C-alpha positions in Angstrom: 126.1 84.1 81.2 126.9 85.0 84.7 125.0 84.0 87.9 124.2 86.7 90.4 123.3 86.5 94.1 121.5 89.4 95.6 122.8 88.8 99.0 125.5 90.3 101.4 128.7 89.1 102.9 128.9 88.7 106.7 132.0 89.6 108.7 132.9 85.9 109.0 132.9 85.6 105.1 129.7 83.6 105.0 126.8 85.1 102.9 123.2 85.8 103.8 120.0 87.3 102.4 117.6 89.8 103.9 114.0 88.8 104.4 111.3 91.3 104.1 108.2 91.2 106.3 105.2 92.7 104.6 102.2 93.5 106.6 99.2 93.5 104.2 95.6 93.8 105.4 93.0 91.7 103.3 90.2 94.1 104.1 90.0 97.8 104.7 88.7 97.4 108.1 91.8 95.8 109.4 94.2 98.4 108.0 94.6 100.3 111.2 95.6 97.1 113.2 98.0 96.1 110.3 99.6 99.5 110.6 100.1 99.2 114.3 101.6 95.8 113.9 104.1 97.2 111.3 105.2 99.9 113.6 105.9 97.4 116.3 107.9 94.8 114.1 111.3 96.2 113.2 112.2 96.1 109.6 108.6 95.2 108.4 106.8 97.2 105.7 103.2 98.0 105.8 101.1 98.3 102.6 97.9 100.2 102.8 94.8 98.5 101.5 93.7 100.5 98.5 90.1 101.1 99.9 91.0 101.8 103.4 
């Protein structure tokens, strides 16, 4: 069995992982605000509410 690590190697030889920031509205009426937040936060991902 081989252990794996889903990360990346930095220029200095150390390793790191990438975090994902998910913007998820809990109700449909906050969907537009959550979408605006996601557009202003670099690297974030917006998930639309299924009803909104």
